[in-house]
N, C-alpha and C positions, 0 to 999 in steps of 0.2 A: 477732122483733126482739130479744127477750131472748137468744135463742141466738146471734144475730149479735154482740151486744155481748160475750157470754162468749168467743166465738171470737177477737175482736179483743184482748180483755184477755189471754187465754191466749197468743196469738201474741206480744204485746208483752212479756209476762213471760218467755217463752222466749227472745226476742231479747236481753232485758236480762240474763238469766242467762248466755247464751253470751258476750255482750260482757264481762260482769263476770269470767267465767272466763278469757277471753283476756287481759284486763288484769292479772288476778292472776298468770297464768303469766308475763306480760312483766315484771311487777314482781319476781317471784321470780327470773327470769333476771338482771335487773339487779342484784338483791341479791347473787346468787352472784358476779357480776362484780366487785363491790366488794371482795371478799376478795382479789383479785389485787393485786399491787404496782401503784401508780399509774404511768401512762405519762409524766406530766409535762405532759400536754396534755388540755384538756377536749374532750369529744365532743358535738357538738350533737345534741339529741334530735330525731328526725325519722323519716322513713319507712325509714331504713336498717335492713335485716334484723338481727335480734338476733345471728345467728351471725356476721355481719360485724363487729358492734360488739365481740363477745367476741374475735374474731381480732385486732382492732386493739389491744385492751387487753392481750393476752397478752405478758408480758415474755420477753426472750431467756433460754432455759434455761441456768443456770450453777451448778455445784456450790458449796456453801458452803465457804469456806476454814477450815482448822483450825490450831491452834498447831503441830501436827506438820508440816503442809504448809509452814508458814512457816519452820520450822527446816530442813527438808530442802531447801528452795529456796535457802537461803543457801549461799554458797561455803564448803566445808570446807577447813581448813588442810592443805597437802601434807605428808605424812610423809616425812622424809629419813632414809635409812638410811646411816649412816657405816660404811665398811668399814676394818678395821684388820688389817694383817698383823703377826703377833706370833710369838714363839718359845714353846717348851714351858714356859718358866718364867713366862710371862705369859698365863694362860688364864682364861677365865670361871669355871673350876672353883675357882680360888683364892678364898677367902672375901673377902679384901680387894678383889680386882678386881671380884668380883660385887657387892659392896656399893657400890663407887664407880660402877660402871656403872648400878646401880639409882638411886642418888642423881642421877646426871647425867640419866637419862631422865625422872625425876620433875621435875627443874627445867626440862627441855626436852622437854615432852610430844609435840612434833612431830618428835622425833629418836630414832631407834633405832640401836643399835650392834651390828655383827656382827664377830666376831673369827675370822680364819682363821689357822691355825698353819702356820709354815714352819720348816725346819731352821735351826739356828744357824749352820751353815757348810756348805761343799760345794756340789754342783750344785743341790741343792734349797733353797739358802738364799734368804732374802728378797731379797738383792742380785741374785742371778742371775735370780730371777723378775721383778724390776723391769726388768732389762735385756731379757729376752726379751719380756715383755708390752708394753713400749713399742714394740717393732718390729712384733709380729704381732697383738697383741690389746689395744690401749690401753684398751678399754672395761672390762677386768677389773682395771685398776690400782686400788689402794686409795686411801683419803683420807689415811690415816696408815700409817706403817710403823715398826716397832721394829728398829733396826739396832745391830749391834756397833760400838763406836767405831772399830774397825779398818777397817770397811767404809764408814764415813761419808764419808771424803774421796773415795773412788771414786764413790759415789752422787752426791756434790755436783759433782764435775768432769765427770761424764757427763750432767749436767742431768736427773737422775732425781728430784730433790727440790727443794722451794722454800725460799727464804731465810726465816728467822724474825725477822730484824732488825725492830724496832719493831712487831711484830705481837702479841707476848705481853705479859702484864701485866708492867710494868717492875719492880715490887717482887719478882717471882719471879726475873727475870734478874739484878737487882742483888744478890740474896741467894745466888746460886750461889757455892760454894766456888771459889777460883781454879783449883784442879786440875780441877774439873768444867767450868768455863768453857773451859779449854784443850781438854778432850775434845770439847766441842760446837762448837768454832770450826774453820773451814776457810778458809784464804786470807783471814783477817780478817773473815769473816762468820759469824754464828750459823747453822750448818747443821742442828743438832739440839739437842734439849733433853735433857740427861743426867738420868736419874732414879735411877741407881745407879752406884757406883764401886767398883773393886777394884784392888789392887796387891800386889806381893810385897815382903816384907821379910825380914830375918834373924831367926832364932830360935836360941837357944843354950842348952845344958844348964848350969845354974848350979852343978851339982856338979863340973863340969870347968873352967869358966871363971868367974872372979869379976868381971872388968871387961869391959864391952861392947867387942868388937873393932871399932874404927871404920876403921882403915887396913889395907891389905894387909900391912904390916909387922907389925901386931898379930896377924893371922891366922897369919903364918909363925912368929912367936915363940911362939905359944900351944902348938904341938905337938899340937893337937886336930884331928881329922878335920873337914874342911869340904867338904861335898858339895852340888853344885848341878846343875840340869839343863843339860847342855852339848850335847845332841843337836840342839837347835833344832827348827824346824817347817818341813817341806817344803824341807829343805836350806838353810834360812835361819837367821840368827843368832837365838838365843832371848833372852828377856828378861834372863836372868842375865848372859850375856856382853855384851849390848848395854849393860846398866847399867855393867858394869866398863869397857867401852871409852869410853863417853861421860864417865864420871867421871874418866877419865884426861885429859880435855880435848879429846876428839875433835871435830872439825868434820866434819859429814856432807856438806857441799857446798863447792865452791870459790867464788871471787868472782863467777863467772858463773851460780851456782846449779846447777851440774851436780854429780852425785854424785862423791865423791872418797874415797880411802883416806887417812886421817890417819896417816902412817907412824909418827910419834913416839908417838902414843897407842896404836896397835896394837902397836908393839914393847914398850911398857911393860906392856900387858895380857898379851902372850904370855910375857914374861919372868917375870911373876908366876905364870903357870900352870906354867912350867917349874920354877921354884924350889919351888912347892907339890908338884909331882910328885916332885922329888928328895928332899923331906922327908917324903914319903908322907902329906901332908895331903890331897891329892886323888889319885884314881887314874883309870885309863882307863874305868872302869865308868860314869862320869858321861856318857860319849858315848852311852850306851844309854838315857838318861833325857831325855824331852822336857818333862815337866811336874813341877812341884814336889811335887804330891801323891803321886807315885810313890815318893818317898823318905820320906814322912811316917811310915810304920810303923817304918822303921829308926830314925828319930829318937826316936819314942816308946819304943822298946825299948832305947835307950841305945847303939845301934851307931854313931850319928853324933853328934858333939858340936855341930856347927853345920850349918844348912841354910837353904834359902829356903822360905817358906810364904806363901800368899796370906792377905790379911786375912780373906777368907771362910772359909778352912779354920781359921784361928786362932780366929775367933769361934765357929765351929761346935763345935770340940773344946776350947775353953778350959778347961772344968772338969776335963779330964784332964791339964792341964799344971801339975803341982805344982812341978816343978824347971826351968821354962823361962822365958825372958825375951825379949821382942822387941827388935830393934835395926835400925838402918839397914843396908842392904847395904854391906859394906866397900868403900871406895873408895881410889883412888890418893893423893888429896891432901886427904881430909877433907871433900870436897863430894859427898855421896852422890847417886845418881840412881835414881829408881824409874820403871818403865814403867807408866803408868796404863791401865786398861781399864774398860769399862763398857757401858751400854746407853742408847740415846737414842730419843726420839720424833722422827721426821722427817716433815715435811709433804709430801705427794705431789700432792694435787689443786691445780689452778690456778684452779678455779672460786671466785670470791669468796664466794658464799653458802655453799658447802660448807666453805671455809676457816674461815669465822666459827665454825661449829659444831665443826670439828676442833680449832681453837685452844682453844675452851672445854673440850673433853675433855682436852687436854694440861694445862690449868690446874687441872682437877679433880684429876688425879693428882699435881700438883706442889704442892698445899697442904701447909703445913708438917707438920701432924699425919699426913697420908697418907704423905708422903715418909719421915717418921720411922718410922711403922708398917711400911712396906714394907721399910726397911733392917733393922729389928729382926727381922721374920719371915723375911727372906731371908738374914740374916747377912752383910750387905754395908754399905758406907759410904754414908750419904745424901749427896745432892748439894747440898742447901740448907744454908747456915750455920745458920739457925735450927733446922732439923731435926737437924743434927749436934750442936749443943749440947743439944738436948732429949734425944738418945740418950746423949750422952757423960756428962752430969752431972759428977761429979768422979772418974770411973774413970781410973786411971793409964794403961791401954792406950789409951783414946781421947785422952788428953793426948799420948801418944807419937805417935798417928796425926795429930793436929792439926799437930804440928811436921814430921813426916815427909812429909806431903802437899805441903809446900812444894817438895819435891824431885821431885815427879811431873811427867813429861812424857808426851805421847801417843805411841803407836806411830808412828814415822815412816811417811809414805805418799806421799812426793814421787816424781816421775818419776825412775827410775833407782835407787831405793832397793832394789828387789828384787834387782837385779844386784849392787849393792854388798853387800847382806846375804849373798848366796851366797858372794861372794869372801871376806868376813870369816869366815864359818862354816867354809869350807874351811881357812883359815889356822889357826883354833882346833883343828880336828881333826888337822891335820898335826903340830902341836906336842904335843898330848896323846897322840897315837899314836906320838910320837917318830919321825915320818917326815921332819921337817925342823926345823932350828933356828929360833928366833924370827926372826932376820934373814932367812933364806931364805923363811920363810912370808910375811913382809911383802912381799918382792919378788914372790912368786907372786901375792899378792892384788892388788898394783898392776897386774901384767901381766894378770890375769884381768878387771880392770875396763876395760882399754883396748880 
C-alpha cells in the first residue's frame, strides 16, 4: 500500500513538473514576443499555437531612416551652365574676368559659366558662328555673345540676338554715356550692352604746332605733315576719310532711306585732299596705311607732325608723349566727327529662365567699379558715366575725351552702305593717286552707286 502511494505521488509530481516546465516555456515565448513592436491589436489568449501568435505579432520589416536618407531624397537644385562666346581680350585667364566670374558663381551657386573663344573678325568670328550654328546646330548656340559694335547691327537684323529693352537694371542703362548708348542701339532698340569704347582723334607735335588745328584750313596753313590711314578696309572707306566726309555735312541716305553719294560733301573732301597733296602736307603713301597704329612710330620719331591715334593707343603710350597734345579730327566746318567702336554683350538665348541668369551676368560686369577697372586695365574708355568720372578724375586728357565723345557716331551699317563705302573709297584713291580730278572722281562715285 505504501509503495502504491509513493508511485501515485511520484507520478503526480512528474506530471506537475512537466506541466510547470511547459508553462514556463510558454511564458518565456510570450515574454520574447513582447519585445517586438506592438501590432495595434490585442490577441486573445487561447489554444492558438505559439508560433502562430508570434507570426501575427511580427511587424513588416523596414529599414530605419537616417538624416542622410532624408537629405538625399529631397530634390536637388538643377545646375545651369551659361555659355558665353567671347574674344581673345575677354578670357577667364584675365584676373578681373576670373574674379567677376567667381563672384557671380558664389552669388548664384546653381549657375556655372563656360567661356568659349572666337576670333574677333573673319570667317571664325562670333558673328559667323552665330549665323552657321542657327541653321545647322542651334543646340550649340551660346546664352551670351560678345560682339564688335560693327557686327551688332547685322546680328540684330538677322534675328541672331534678343532685345535688351526693359530687361536690364535701369540704373545701368540710364548711366551709359550717350556715345555708348548709340553703339548699343540698333533701329531704336537696345541690341547690346557696351562695356568698352574706343575712337580715334588727332594728335600733334607741340614743337611744330602751337594751336590745335580744328579746321581743314588750319591744316593747310600749318605747313606741317598730316598723315592719316587712307587705304580703308576691304576696299571700303576708313574711319579717317569717313570722319572727313561726314564732317563736311554728308548725308548718307536719301529721303527714301537708300544709300546716296552726297556730291557737295564729297567734292569738299576731295578738294581738301588735293590741296594737301599740292602743298606736300599729305602724300600718296597714306594709301598704303589701313590702321592708325601703323604710323605711330613715325609720329613718335618726329617724322610726322600730325596724325590720328586711337584712345587706346594714346592711353597705352601716354608716358612717352612729352611733346604731344590730343585734338579733334580736323573738320570742314568746325563740327568734328569721330567713328566710335567698342564691344558689347548681346543676349542670344530666348529661354526665360536662362535669360534671367544671363542678364545677371551682364549686370555683374557692368557694375561701376568693374567697368572702371576694366577700362583702366585695358586702356579703353568705360561706357558708364559713373565709371568714366571715376577714371577721369581731373585729368586733362579725360576732360578732352568727355567733350570729344559728343562727336562720336557708330560705324554705319545700313543696307547699301557697303556699296556706298566702296564707291567713296575709290574716289579718294583716284584723287590721291592723281588719276582723276575731284569733280571727275565725284561723278565716278555717283555712277558706281547706280
